[in-house]
N, C-alpha and C positions, 0 to 999 in steps of 0.2 A: 599437423595441428588440426583439430576438429572442434567445432563449437556446436552445441545443441541446446534447444530450449523447447518447452512445451507450448505449442501454439494452438489455440482453439480455431474452429472453422471460421474463416473470415467471409462475411457475406459478399456476394458478387453480383454485378449487374448482368444483363443478358449477354453482353459481349465478352463476358469472362473477366472483366477488370474488377479488382477488389475495390471496395468502397471504404477504405481505412479513414477514420475520422481523426479529428484533432485531439480528442480527449485521451488521456493516458491514465490507466489504472495504477495503483500503487502495489498491486499484487502481480508477481511474476517469478519465474525461475529460469536459470540458464546455467550451462556448464561449458567448459572448454578444456580440451586435452592437448598435450603436446610433448615433445622431447627436445632436449638440448644436451649435447655431449653424452655423458653417462647418466643423465637425469630424465625421468619421466614424471610428468606432473598433471594434476587436474585441479581446475578451479570450479567451485560451485557457488553460485550466488542466488540468494532468495530474498525477496522483498515482500513486505505486507504493509498495510496502512499504518500511518503514524502521523502525529501532529506536526513533527518537524523532520529533520534529517538525522537519523540515528544509525550508526554503523558499528557492528560487532564483528571482529576478525578472529579467526582461529588459524594461526600460521605455525608451521613446524619450528622446532627449536633452532635458533641460529638465523632465522629469517625475519626477525622483527623489523629489520631495516626497510622491508617492503611496505610496512603498514602506512607510514605517512604519505607515500606516493599513491597507495591504494585509496586512501581516504580522499585525496585530492582529485583523483580520477572520478570517483563516485560523485563528489560535490560538483564537478564540472558538468556532469550529465543529468543529475536528478536534483529536484528541489525538496521533495518530501518522501517519507517512507522509512520503515525500519528494515535495515539490511543485515543479513547474516552472510558472511563470506568465509569460505573454507578452502584452504590450499592443502592438497595431499601430494607428497613427493616421495618417489622411490629412486634409489640409486643402484645401478647394476654393478657387477663385479669387475667391469673392464679395467678400472684403474686402481684396483686394490691388490696388495701383496700379502703373503703369509710371512710372519716373523716369529722367531722363537724368543720367548721371554727367558733370557739366560739366567737371570737371578732366581726365578721360580724353578727353572729346571735344575740348577745346582742344589737347591734345597731338597727337591724331590729325590735326586740321585743320592744325596747324603743320607736321607732317611731310608732309602732302599738298602744302602750298604750296611747301615747300622742294624736294621731289622734282620738282614740276612745273617749277620754275625750272631745276633742274639737268639734268633728263632730258627736258624738253619733253614730258611725258606728258599724256594726255588727262585732263580734269577728272574727279575721282571723283564718283559719283552718291550721293545721300542714302541710298538703300536699302542700298548697300554699306557706308557708314559706320555706319549704325545697326545693321547686322547684326553688326558686330564685337563680340567678347566684351567685356563690361564697360562698354559704352556705355549700353545700356538695362538697367535693373535692376528686379526685382519688389520692391516695398516693401509689407510687410504692415502693416495697421493696428495701432497700438500697443494692447496688451491692458491694460485697467484692472485694478485689484485685484479689483473686483467681478466682472468677466468671468472672471478666473482662478479665483475661488472657485466660481462657477457651473459652470465647465468641469470642475473637479476633482470637484465633487459629482456631476455627470452620469457621469463616468468611474467613480467609486466605486459608484454605483448599478448600473453594468454588472457590476462584479466581484461584487457581491452576487448578481446573477442567475446568473452563472457558477458561483459557489460553491454556490448552491442546486441547480443542475443537477448539480454534482459530487457533492453529498450523495446525490441520488437515484441517480446512477450507481453509487456505492460501495455503497449499500444494495441495489440490484438485484443486483450481483455477490455481495453477502452472502447473498442468497437461494440462489444456486447453491452457495456454500460451505457453508451450513447443510445443504442436502440431502446433500452429500457427507459431512459430518461425522456426521449422523444415521445414515446408512447404515453408516458405518465403526464407529460406537459400537455399533450393533446387532450388527455382526459380531464385535466384541470381546466383547460380552456373551455371544453364542452360543458362542464359543470357550471362554470361562471356564466356561460350563455343561458343555461337553464335557470340559474338563479335570477339573472337579469330579466328574463321573460316571464318569471313566475308572477302569477296574478297578485300575490301579496306584496310584490316589490314595485308594482305600478303606481304612478303618481296619484291616480284616482283612489286607489285602495289606501294609500298612505294618508291622503287628505281625509278620507272617511274615518280611519282609525284615529287620526288626530282630533277630528271634530267630536267623535264619541268620547275620547279621553277628556277633552275640555269640558264637555257637558257633565260628565261624571265628577270632574273636579269642582265645578261650580255648584253642583247639587250638594256635594259634601261640605264645601266651604263657601256659602253664598256671599259672605262679607270679605272675601279674599281681596286684598289690595291689588290695584291694577299692575303695579310693578312686579309684585310676586306672581301674578297670573302670567305676565309676559315671560318671566323666568321659567315657570313651569311649562309653558307652551314651547319655549326654545328647547328645553330638555326633552320633551316628548318628540319634537321634530327630529332631533339628533338620534334618538333611540329608534324612531320609526323608519328612518331612511338608511338603506344599506347600499345605496348606489356608490358611495365613496369607497366602501370596502371592495365592491365588485370592480371598480375602476382600478384600484391598487392591485388587485389580484391579476387583472388583465395586463397591467403594466409589468408585473413580476414575470408573467409567462413570456412576454416579449424580451425582458432582460435575460431570462434563462436561455432563450434561443440564441441571443447575441453572445452569451458566454461560451456556448458550444462551438461558435465559429472562431474563437480566438485561438491563436497558436501557442500562447504561453500557458503554464499551469493555472487552472481556475478553481481548484478544489476548495480553497478557503473562501473565495468569493461566492461559490455555489452554496457553501454551508451557511454563510450569512444570509444569502437570499432565501434559503429555505426557512430560516427563522422568521423572516418577514412574511413569507407565505403562511406560516402557521399562525402568526399573530393576527392576520386579517381573517383567516378562517375561523379562529376562535371568536373574534368580534362579531362576525356575521352570525354565528350560532347564538351568541348571547343576545343579539338584537332581534332575532327572528321571533315572530308571534304566529307563525304558520307552520303546520306540521310538515308540509311538503318542502318548504324552504329549510326547515331544520334538518330534514333528511338529506337534502343536497349539501348542506354545510357539513354534516357528519361524513358524507362520502368524500368531500374535499379534504377533510382532516385525515381520513384513512389513506388517500392517495399521497398526500404530502408526507405523511409518516414513512410510507414506502420509499419515496424519493430520498428522504433524508438518510435512510439507511444506505442506499446506493451511493449517495454523494460522499459518504465517509471514505470510499475507496478511490475517489478521484484525486490525482496528484495536484 
């Protein structure tokens, strides 16, 4: 029995140890080959990203009884992904015998005799008669209940090998995903720091913009009631201050790093977190009154969009 899967290069430390992370991709492929008695078989398993757990099986005729156990094994190992499972089986001739279909042979011989009498044809030879379709048949030895149980157990041990290979394949792809995510989160963190230190985001600049806005407001409406003026000032303060959005973005980067340390599947949680990232970046851009701050906000949105695409592949 042999199992095989496509494994990307796994990054290594200087001492040669691999640095396999906890993230697992939903993309992978594996196969397993084996033999049992007169059977040779091959399992092929492929998975791609999916919202839930979806399994499609293609099994040879007469082997549908394997499907429930196959689905259970996949559900035990994986939480998400679209799976395609293929089983190919060939049977050698070791336990087959040749048998003559006597009913078909009698009909052929009767037809030969009749044609010979009517047409005075030369006698037919035995090779020609036996070569006719349906005269000779391959008869497979009848499978006992014990033989069937042993065969199914051998096939299921093969799918276990293939699923183990698929797990390694998905984890190896997860290493690549984690490298991309770590780099992107570092970039988001750096952009947040730039936004935080941007001159337009500083308290003095905010106070000056607020003062200018209030003066313009009073010039436009000198008789503005005090309560209305207080409301307008509060609205201007909220629009001018982006520190809350920056704080939330920084909290989200911390949450993203924590998710990557967890051992259980985190794809759904990561997807929700990226929606929060995007919401704060949009708000930052809408509040910005500075060209440089707007540029930083747009860069943030671009990085977040890239991360959201990658997150779709995390289990």
